Each structure stands twice: as structure tokens, then as C-alpha cells.
N, C-alpha and C positions, 0 to 999 in steps of 0.2 A: 912713382912710389905711392902706395896706398896709405891713406890717413890712418894713424895709429888707433884712432877711436873706432874705425870700422873693424880693425883687427880685434879690438876688445869686444865689439858687438858680435862678431862671428864666434869668438870663444864662448861668450855667454849663450849664444844659440846652441853651441855644442854641449855645454855643461848644464845649462838651465838652472844654474845656481851661482849666485854672486860670489860666495866664498870660494867655491871650486874654480871659478873663472879667474879670480884674483890670484889664487895659488898657481894656476897654470901659467899665468902671464907674469908672475913675480912682481905684482903691484898690490896696492892695498885695496880692500873692498870699497872704501869711499871713492877711490880713483875710478873703479869700474862703474859705480853709480854715477859719478860725474860725467864720464864719457857717454853713457847712455842718455843721460839728461841733455847733454849737448846735442846729440844727434836728434833727439825728439824735438828740441827747440828749433834746431836748424831746419828740419824737414816738416815741422808743424804737424806731427802725427805721434800717436802712441805706438811704441814698438813691442811692449810686453804688457801683459796683465796677469795678476796673481789671483789664484783661487785657493784659499787656505794657505798651505805652505808650498804649493806648486806654482811654477812659473810657466806661462804659455806665451807664444808669439801671437801678436795680432795679425790680421790679414795684411796690414801694411808692413809689419815686421817680417812676414814670410816673403813679401816682395823684395824688401831690402836684402834679406838673406840671400836670395837667388842672385841678385845683381852684384852684391858685394863679394859673393863667392867667385863669380866670374871675373870680377875686377881684380881680386887677389891673384887668381891663377894667371890672368893676362899680364899682371905686373911682374910676376915671376918669369913669364915667357919673354917679356920685353927685355928684361935684364939679360936673359940667355941670348937673345937675338943680337943685342948690342955687343955682347962679348964675342959672339961668333963672327960678327961683321969685321972685327979686327983681323980675323984669320981667313976672311972671304969664303966662308963655307956656310952651309945651311944644315940645321939640325931638325930631325923629325922624330917624334916619339909617339908611338901608337900602341894600342893594345888590341888583341884579338882572342876570341875564345878558341878552344882547341881545334874544333872542326875547321873553322875558318883559317886559323893560323897555320895549320898543317896542309890544308887541301885547297884553299882559295888564294891566300895572300902570296905564297912564294912566286907564282908566275907573274902576278901584278908587280911585286917588288923587284923582280928581275928586270922587267921592262923599265920600271921607274928609275932604277939605278943606272941602267944603260943610258937613259936620256938625261939624267941629272947626276953625273958622277961625283960632283962635289958635295953631295948630301951625306951627312952622317946620320944614319938611321938606326933606331932601336925599336924592336917590336917585342912586347911582352905578351906571352901566351899564358893566359890565366882563365879561371872560371868567371862567369858573368858578374857575380857579386864582388869579387876582388877587383875586377876592371872598373866597376862603377865607383868603388872607393878610391881607386887610383885617379880616375877622372876628376872626382870631386876635390881631391887634395892637390891636383896639378902635376901628378907624377907622369901623366901622359896627356897628349894634346887632344886625342879623340880615340874612339874605340869602335871596333866592328864586332858585333856580338850576335849570338844566337840566343834564343830564349826570351823570357819575359823581363821587361823593365817598365817602370812607370813613365809613360810617354809624356806626361804632363810636366815632368821635372827636367827634361832635356830637349835640346834641338836634335832632330833626327831625320834621316832619309832611309827609305827601304832600298837596300842594295840588290836583293834578289829574293825569290821565293823558292824554297827547297823542299822536296819530298822528305817526309819523316817516316821511316819504315821499321818493321820488325824483321829480324834475320835469325837464321839458324845455320849450323854447320851442314855441309852437303850430305853427311851421313846421319844427321840427327833425326830420330824417328818421330814423326808427327802424322796423325791420321788425316788422310784426305788432302786436298789442295787448297781449298778456301775454308777458313775456320772462323767460328764465332770468337770474339775476343775472350769471352769467359773460358773457352776451352784451354787457353794458354796458361790459366792461373795455376794449373797443377805442375807447370814446368819450373825449373830454376831460372830466375831472372838475374842476369848479370848486369849491374847498373853502375853508373858513375856516381861520384860523391855528391853530397848536398852542396848546392850553390853552382853546380855546373849547368850550362845552358841546356845540354842534352837531357839531364835529369829533370830540370824545371819543366821542359816541354812534355816529357813523359808523365810527370805528376799531373800537369794540367789536363792532358788527354785522358788519363785514368779517372780524374775527378769528374770530367764531363760525362763519363760512363759509370758514375757512382762506384768507382773502384779506387784503390790506392796501391802503392808498392807493397804494402803489407798484405794485400790480397793474394799475392803469389805464395805458393806453398813453401818455396825455398828461394833464398836470395843470396847473392854475393855482391858486395860493394867494392869496386875497384876504382882507384883514382886516375889510372892511366888508360887511355882509350886503346892503345896498341895491345895492352894486356887483356882488356875486355874482348877485343876481336880475336885474340889468340885463343882464349878460353872457349869462345863460341865456335871457332873453327875446329877445336878439339872435342866438340860435342858435349861440353860441360853445362850448357844451358842456352838460353836465347837472350837476345838484347834488342833494344830499340835505339836507333840512331838516325842521323841525317844520311841520306843516300850518298851525298858527296863524300862522306867520311869512309865509305866502304866501296867506293867505285872500283878500285883495283881488285879487291876480293870478289866482288860481284861479277866482274868481267872474267876473272880466271875460274870462277865457280867454287871457290873455297867457302864462300858464304852464299846463302840462298835466301831470297825474300820469302817471308811468310805472308800469304794473302789472307787478309782479314775481312770477313763479311761486312758489307755496307760501309766500310771505312776507308777513306783515302785522305791522308793528312798532308797538308802543305803548310809550311811555317816560314817565317821571315828571317832573313839576315839583315840587320840594321846597322847603319853608320850613325854614331851619336857623338855629340859634344855638348859642352855647357851652353845653356841659354845666355844670351846677352854678351857673348864674347866679341871682342873687337876683331878677332881673327876669323870670323865666320866666312868671309869670302875666300880666304886661303883654304880653309877646311872644305868648303864646298867645291873648290877646284880639284882637290885631291879625290873627293867623292866622285866627281864627274869623270876623273881619270880612271878610277877603279871600274865605274859603271861602263865606260866605253870599252875597256879591255875585256870585261866579262861578255859584253854584247858581241864584240868582234870574234872572240874565241868561240862563242856559241854558234855564230854563223858559219865558221870554218869547221865546226865539228870537233874541235880540240877539247880535251877534258882537263880539269884542274886537279 
């Protein structure tokens, strides 16, 4: 069970205001101050400093926040594991972004549940930003994500490297076979919602080329990947996505890659969890399991 003073510290990190932290915790403001002073005396460091009316974490405060966050999540998981042990079962909660959740994980989880049938498994398919929030608050144990995240804040392993491509419907009119990226700007871009890994990657690629989503003459924002692909198949515009997310459509020919001059994009799918967790070895074992299955499927030529 985590020390209640660390819980006060984490709430103050979240609120950065003693009054708001006290209100959220249903304790008095002097109690919050007392808890922080106790921690500073105990660890012999300053955790916060004030500039005017604004509160800031010190370098030591940031370190404690990282470790205390992992400790809180681990404490919650320990309680869950102890409860599950009475029923002799194992619980696994993970998150995956849409491309990974729909096209990579099903085959892995099918094998895993065959080998470990007593496991109760929950997989949340959400966008990258939502999964990071769920990881931080302990709603999931680990996540497998596409797109950008701050690698300094998490423990992570690269699961795979995936092509990121532009596609059109088979009858969508485009001049020539290989086009400059700028030529596509007059087309309608059909794109995922903000916060999705696919959109994050597209935004970063466009930024590298001094462009943005707003550079396209017409845009349609759709939060469902299946709907995005359906509109592109019906020649309503073009989109950018991971090749793995369109493998079936590419094989059957209903979607066609758009070749872009001088550009070939490869992006990472990453397995992430909180730094300093006591469950690191367990999470690493699951990562190795995923990696081994991906490797074996690749050698046999099977697609996910």
C-alpha cells in the first residue's frame, strides 16, 4: 500500500496548486503542506519551487513523480493480482492503437490464449494520447502504439518497423505513376482524428516537408479507420496509413499505393510501460512473446 503522503504529492504534481490539491483529496491545505514537508525532510531534497504565484517541480521532484507514479500503479496491480490469486487466474490489461489492435494483435492474442487459457484478458483499442493517459493512471498495464510519444517518459521496446504509405481507390484519377508530394495537395485528404497515431505520423511527415494537413485543398476528418478506407475505396479522396492497416485492400486491389517521389516512410510500432515498475520482467516477457510470434509469422509468409 502506497504511503498517503506520496498520494498527496502526486495530486499536487497534477494540480500544481495547494488549495486545489487539498480540495481534490478532501483534506486541509495545511495537511497538504505538512505532507510535502515530511517528504522533503525524509528524502533531504526540495520537491517544489515557486516563481511568483506559480509552482514548479524541481529536478528531484520530477524524479520522485516518475517513481511514485509507477509505485501507485504497481500497488493497484498488486491488489488485483492478490485478489485474482484466490480464483487461480491471471488478468492482463493492455492497450493498442487502432492499426495494431485490429491488424497485429488478434493473431498474437489468439496464440497467447491458446497457451494460457486461464488468463482473463482485456484489450482497449484507443488513440495514442488516450492510451498514454490510461497507462499513466493504471487503467492498463502496458500499451502497443503507433505514432509519436516522449520516449524519455516511458520504458519501451520497438516491436516492429512498418511502411507508412499514401493510398487511393483503384479508379481514383491521378496523373502519372510517381508524383511529387506537393501534387497531392489539390486532392481531398481523408484523415483520422487528432490524437490518433496515424494522424500524428502524417502531421510529422508533412511538417518535415514544410507542409501541414491544412495544406490540402479539401479535407475530411473521420474517427473510424474502416470508414476512412471505405471513402477512399469509393474515390472520395486519398489517405495516408500504415501498410499493415490496408493489407487486405491492397491485396484485392480496391486500394492502390500512391508512389511519391524521393520518399519512403518507415515508422515504429512500440511496446511501452511505466518506468520503474516492479513488473518490468513480466511485461518484457510478454513483449518477447509478441516479438517471437511476429518473427515466426514473417518467416512463414503469413500476414496479420
